[in-house]
LOTI-6699 format. One record per atom (N, C-alpha, C, O): x, y, z negated; residue in three letters. Coordinates in steps of 0.2 Angstrom, whole numbers, padded with zeros to 4 digits, always signed. Atoms other than C-alpha are relative to their C-alpha. Layout:
REM residues N
XYZALA ...
//
This chain:
REM residues 126
-0004-0004-0005MET -0231+0099+0026MET +0001+0007-0004MET +0006+0009-0005MET -0001-0007+0004PHE -0235+0116+0016PHE +0000-0001-0007PHE +0001+0004-0011PHE +0001+0001+0007ASP -0238+0108-0001ASP -0005+0004-0003ASP -0004+0008-0008ASP +0006-0004+0002ILE -0255+0116-0003ILE -0004-0005-0004ILE -0007-0010-0001ILE +0004+0004+0004GLY -0265+0109-0017GLY -0007+0002+0000GLY -0009+0006+0004GLY +0008-0001+0000PHE -0284+0108-0021PHE -0001+0007-0002PHE -0005+0011+0002PHE +0002-0006+0003TRP -0284+0124-0031TRP +0002+0006+0005TRP -0001+0011+0005TRP -0002-0005-0005GLU -0274+0134-0018GLU -0005+0001+0006GLU -0007+0006+0008GLU +0005+0000-0005ILE -0287+0129-0005ILE -0006+0003-0002ILE -0010+0007+0002ILE +0006-0003+0003VAL -0301+0134-0016VAL +0001+0008+0000VAL -0004+0012+0002VAL -0002-0007+0001VAL -0293+0151-0019VAL +0000+0003+0007VAL -0003+0009+0008VAL +0000-0003-0007ILE -0290+0154+0000ILE -0007+0000+0003ILE -0009+0005+0006ILE +0007+0000-0003SER -0308+0149+0004SER -0004+0005-0003SER -0008+0008+0000SER +0004-0006+0003VAL -0316+0161-0009VAL +0003+0006+0003VAL -0002+0011+0004VAL -0002-0006-0003LEU -0305+0175-0002LEU -0002+0001+0007LEU -0004+0006+0009LEU +0003-0001-0006GLY -0310+0171+0015GLY -0007+0001+0001GLY -0009+0005+0005GLY +0007-0002+0000LEU -0328+0171+0011LEU -0001+0007-0002LEU -0006+0010+0000LEU +0001-0007+0002LEU -0326+0187+0002LEU +0002+0005+0005LEU -0002+0010+0006LEU -0003-0005-0005VAL -0316+0196+0016VAL -0004-0001+0006VAL -0006+0005+0009VAL +0003+0001-0006LEU -0325+0188+0031LEU -0007+0000+0000LEU -0011+0002+0004LEU +0007+0001+0000GLY -0342+0185+0025GLY -0002-0007+0002GLY +0002-0010+0006GLY +0003+0007-0002PRO -0353+0169+0028PRO -0001-0001+0007PRO -0001-0006+0010PRO +0001+0001-0007GLU -0356+0173+0046GLU +0006-0001+0004GLU +0006-0005+0009GLU -0006+0001-0004ARG -0338+0175+0052ARG +0005-0005-0002ARG +0009-0007+0001ARG -0004+0005+0003LEU -0330+0162+0041LEU +0001-0006+0004LEU +0006-0008+0005LEU -0001+0006-0004PRO -0334+0147+0051PRO +0004+0001+0007PRO +0007-0003+0009PRO -0004-0001-0006VAL -0328+0155+0067VAL +0007+0001-0001VAL +0011-0001+0003VAL -0007-0001+0002ALA -0312+0160+0059ALA +0004-0006-0001ALA +0009-0007+0001ALA -0003+0006+0001ILE -0309+0143+0053ILE +0001-0004+0006ILE +0006-0007+0007ILE -0001+0003-0006ARG -0312+0136+0070ARG +0006+0003+0004ARG +0010-0001+0007ARG -0006-0004-0004THR -0300+0149+0078THR +0007-0002-0003THR +0011-0004+0001THR -0007+0002+0003VAL -0286+0145+0065VAL +0001-0008+0002VAL +0007-0009+0003VAL -0002+0007-0002SER -0288+0126+0068SER +0002-0001+0007SER +0006-0005+0009SER -0002+0001-0007THR -0287+0128+0087THR +0007+0003+0001THR +0011+0000+0004THR -0007-0002+0000TRP -0271+0138+0084TRP +0005-0005-0002TRP +0010-0006+0001TRP -0004+0005+0003VAL -0264+0125+0073VAL +0001-0006+0005VAL +0007-0008+0006VAL +0000+0006-0005LYS -0268+0111+0086LYS +0004+0002+0006LYS +0008-0002+0008LYS -0004-0003-0006THR -0260+0122+0100THR +0007+0000-0002THR +0011-0002+0002THR -0007-0001+0002ILE -0244+0125+0090ILE +0003-0007-0001ILE +0008-0009+0001ILE -0002+0007+0001LYS -0243+0106+0085LYS +0001-0003+0007LYS +0006-0007+0008LYS -0001+0003-0006GLY -0245+0101+0103GLY +0006+0003+0004GLY +0010-0001+0007GLY -0006-0003-0003ALA -0232+0113+0109ALA +0006-0002-0003ALA +0011-0004+0000ALA -0006+0003+0003ALA -0220+0107+0096ALA +0002-0007+0002ALA +0007-0009+0003ALA -0001+0007-0002ASN -0223+0089+0100ASN +0003+0000+0008ASN +0007-0004+0009ASN -0002+0000-0007SER -0220+0093+0119SER +0007+0002+0000SER +0011-0001+0004SER -0007-0002+0000VAL -0204+0102+0115VAL +0005-0005-0003VAL +0010-0007+0000VAL -0004+0005+0003LYS -0198+0088+0104LYS +0001-0006+0005LYS +0006-0009+0006LYS +0000+0005-0005ASP -0202+0075+0118ASP +0005+0002+0005ASP +0009-0002+0008ASP -0004-0002-0006GLU -0193+0085+0131GLU +0007+0000-0002GLU +0012-0002+0002GLU -0007+0001+0003LEU -0177+0087+0120LEU +0002-0007-0001LEU +0008-0008+0001LEU -0002+0007+0000SER -0177+0069+0117SER +0002-0003+0006SER +0007-0007+0007SER -0001+0003-0007HIS -0178+0065+0135HIS +0006+0003+0003HIS +0010-0001+0006HIS -0006-0004-0002GLU -0164+0078+0139GLU +0006-0003-0003GLU +0011-0004+0000GLU -0006+0003+0003LEU -0153+0070+0126LEU +0001-0007+0002LEU +0007-0009+0003LEU -0001+0006-0003LYS -0156+0053+0133LYS +0004+0000+0007LYS +0008-0003+0008LYS -0003-0002-0006ILE -0151+0060+0150ILE +0007+0002-0001ILE +0012-0001+0003ILE -0007-0002+0001GLN -0135+0068+0143GLN +0004-0006-0002GLN +0010-0007+0000GLN -0004+0006+0003GLU -0130+0052+0134GLU +0001-0005+0006GLU +0007-0007+0007GLU -0001+0004-0006MET -0132+0042+0151MET +0005+0003+0004MET +0009+0000+0007MET -0005-0003-0004HIS -0122+0055+0160HIS +0007+0000-0003HIS +0012-0002+0001HIS -0007+0001+0003ASP -0108+0054+0147ASP +0002-0007+0001ASP +0008-0008+0002ASP -0002+0007-0001ASN -0108+0035+0148ASN +0002-0001+0007ASN +0007-0005+0008ASN -0002+0001-0007LEU -0107+0036+0167LEU +0007+0003+0001LEU +0011+0000+0005LEU -0007-0003-0001LYS -0092+0048+0166LYS +0005-0005-0003LYS +0011-0005+0000LYS -0004+0005+0003LYS -0084+0036+0154LYS +0002-0006+0005LYS +0007-0008+0005LYS -0001+0005-0004ALA -0087+0022+0166ALA +0004+0001+0006ALA +0008-0003+0008ALA -0004-0003-0006GLU -0080+0032+0181GLU +0007+0000-0002GLU +0012-0001+0002GLU -0007-0001+0002GLN -0064+0036+0171GLN +0003-0007-0001GLN +0009-0008+0000GLN -0003+0007+0001GLN -0062+0017+0167GLN +0000-0004+0007GLN +0002-0009+0007GLN +0000+0004-0006GLY -0064+0013+0185GLY -0005-0005+0001GLY -0004-0010+0005GLY +0005+0005+0000LEU -0080+0003+0182LEU +0003-0007-0001LEU +0000-0012+0000LEU -0003+0006+0003ASN -0068-0011+0175ASN +0001+0000-0007ASN +0002+0005-0010ASN +0000+0001+0007ASN -0068-0017+0158ASN -0004+0005-0004ASN -0002+0008-0009ASN +0005-0004+0003ILE -0083-0007+0153ILE -0004-0004-0006ILE -0005-0010-0005ILE +0003+0003+0005SER -0092-0010+0137SER -0008-0001+0002SER -0010+0001+0007SER +0007+0001-0002PRO -0110-0017+0138PRO -0005+0006+0000PRO -0009+0006+0004PRO +0005-0006+0000GLU -0118-0001+0133GLU +0001+0004+0006GLU -0004+0007+0009GLU -0001-0004-0006LEU -0110+0008+0147LEU -0003-0004+0006LEU -0005+0000+0011LEU +0003+0004-0005GLN -0115-0006+0159GLN -0008+0001+0000GLN -0011+0001+0005GLN +0007-0001+0000ASP -0133-0004+0153ASP -0002+0007+0002ASP -0007+0008+0006ASP +0001-0007-0002SER -0132+0015+0156SER +0000+0000+0007SER -0004+0003+0011SER +0000+0000-0007ILE -0126+0012+0173ILE -0005-0004+0004ILE -0008-0001+0009ILE +0006+0004-0003ASP -0139-0001+0177ASP -0007+0004+0000ASP -0010+0005+0005ASP +0006-0004+0000SER -0153+0011+0171SER +0001+0006+0004SER -0005+0008+0007SER +0000-0005-0005LEU -0146+0025+0181LEU -0001-0002+0007LEU -0004+0001+0011LEU +0002+0003-0007ARG -0146+0014+0197ARG -0007-0001+0001ARG -0010+0001+0006ARG +0008+0001+0000ASP -0164+0009+0193ASP -0003+0007+0001ASP -0008+0007+0005ASP +0004-0006-0001ALA -0169+0027+0191ALA +0001+0003+0006ALA -0003+0006+0009ALA -0001-0003-0006ALA -0160+0033+0206ALA -0004-0004+0006ALA -0006-0001+0011ALA +0004+0004-0005ALA -0168+0019+0216ALA -0008+0002+0000ALA -0011+0002+0005ALA +0007-0002+0000SER -0185+0023+0210SER -0002+0007+0002SER -0007+0008+0005SER +0001-0006-0002VAL -0183+0041+0214VAL +0000+0001+0008VAL -0004+0004+0011VAL -0001-0001-0008THR -0177+0039+0232THR -0006-0004+0004THR -0007-0003+0009THR +0004+0004-0003ARG -0190+0026+0236ARG -0007+0003+0003ARG -0008+0003+0008ARG +0006-0004-0003PRO -0206+0037+0237PRO +0001+0005+0005PRO -0003+0006+0009PRO -0002-0005-0005TYR -0197+0050+0248TYR +0003-0003+0006TYR +0003+0001+0011TYR -0003+0002-0006ALA -0189+0039+0260ALA -0005-0004+0005ALA -0010-0005+0002ALA +0005+0004-0004ASP -0197+0031+0275ASP +0000-0007-0002ASP +0004-0010-0006ASP +0000+0007+0002VAL -0202+0013+0274VAL +0006-0004+0003VAL +0008-0008-0001VAL -0006+0004-0003ASP -0188+0007+0285ASP +0006+0002-0005ASP +0010-0003-0006ASP -0006-0002+0004ALA -0175+0017+0275ALA +0000-0003-0007ALA +0005-0005-0010ALA +0001+0003+0007SER -0182+0011+0258SER +0001-0008+0000SER +0004-0010-0004SER -0001+0007+0000ALA -0182-0007+0264ALA +0008-0001+0001ALA +0010-0006-0002ALA -0007+0001-0001ALA -0164-0005+0270ALA +0004+0001-0007ALA +0009-0002-0008ALA -0003-0002+0006ALA -0159+0003+0253ALA -0001-0006-0005ALA +0004-0008-0009ALA +0002+0006+0005ALA -0168-0011+0243ALA +0004-0006+0002ALA +0007-0010-0002ALA -0004+0006-0002LYS -0159-0024+0254LYS +0007+0001-0002LYS +0010-0004-0004LYS -0007+0000+0002SER -0142-0017+0251SER +0001+0000-0007SER +0006-0003-0010SER -0001+0001+0008THR -0145-0015+0232THR -0001-0007-0002THR +0003-0009-0006THR +0001+0007+0001VAL -0151-0033+0232VAL +0006-0004+0002VAL +0009-0008-0002VAL -0006+0003-0002GLU -0136-0038+0241GLU +0006+0001-0004GLU +0011-0003-0005GLU -0006-0002+0004GLN -0124-0029+0230GLN -0001-0002-0007GLN +0004-0003-0011GLN +0001+0002+0007ALA -0132-0035+0214ALA +0004-0006-0002ALA +0007-0006-0007ALA -0004+0006+0002PRO -0124-0052+0214PRO +0008+0001+0000PRO +0011-0002-0004PRO -0007-0002+0000LYS -0107-0045+0218LYS +0002+0004-0006LYS +0007+0002-0009LYS -0001-0004+0006VAL -0108-0033+0204VAL +0000-0005-0006VAL +0004-0004-0011VAL +0001+0005+0006ALA -0114-0047+0192ALA +0006-0005+0000ALA +0008-0006-0006ALA -0006+0004+0000GLU -0099-0058+0198GLU +0006+0004-0003GLU +0010+0001-0007GLU -0006-0004+0003GLN -0087-0044+0194GLN +0000+0001-0007GLN +0005+0000-0011GLN +0001-0001+0007VAL -0094-0041+0177VAL +0001-0007-0004VAL +0004-0007-0009VAL -0001+0007+0003ILE -0094-0060+0173ILE +0008-0001+0000ILE +0010-0004-0005ILE -0007+0001+0000GLU -0076-0061+0179GLU +0004+0004-0005GLU +0009+0002-0008GLU -0003-0004+0005GLN -0071-0046+0168GLN -0001-0003-0007GLN +0003-0002-0011GLN +0002+0003+0007ASP -0080-0054+0153ASP +0005-0006-0001ASP +0006-0008-0007ASP -0004+0006+0001LYS -0070-0070+0156LYS +0008+0002-0002LYS +0011-0002-0006LYS -0007-0002+0002LYS -0053-0061+0155LYS +0000+0003-0007LYS +0005+0005-0009LYS 
//
C-alpha cells in the first residue's frame, strides 16, 4: 500500500525509540495501529455504502426505462431489476403490515405472478 521496505521500517523504529523512549513506544504503536484499523473500517463502510447506493440507482434507472417502454418488450436485465424491486418492496411492507394485510398482499402478488409470467412469455414469442 505505501511501498515501505524493511530498511524504512528499521529507520522509523529507531527514530521512534529515540524520540519516545522504550516506555512510551509500545503504547504509541498500539495507538497508531488502532487508528489504522479504525480508518480502514470506515473506508470499507463507505465503500460498501456507495456500492449499495449504486446498485439502487441502477435499479431505479432500469425501472424508469421499463416504465417508458410500458413494461412491454423489455430486456431480461430490466425484467430482473423489476422482479428484484418487487421482491424488495414486498419484503419491506411485510413486517410493518398487519397479518391480514400481509396475507392479502401476498395473495394478490401470487395471483399476479402467473399473469405477468404469461405476458413475458407472450412477448418473448413475438
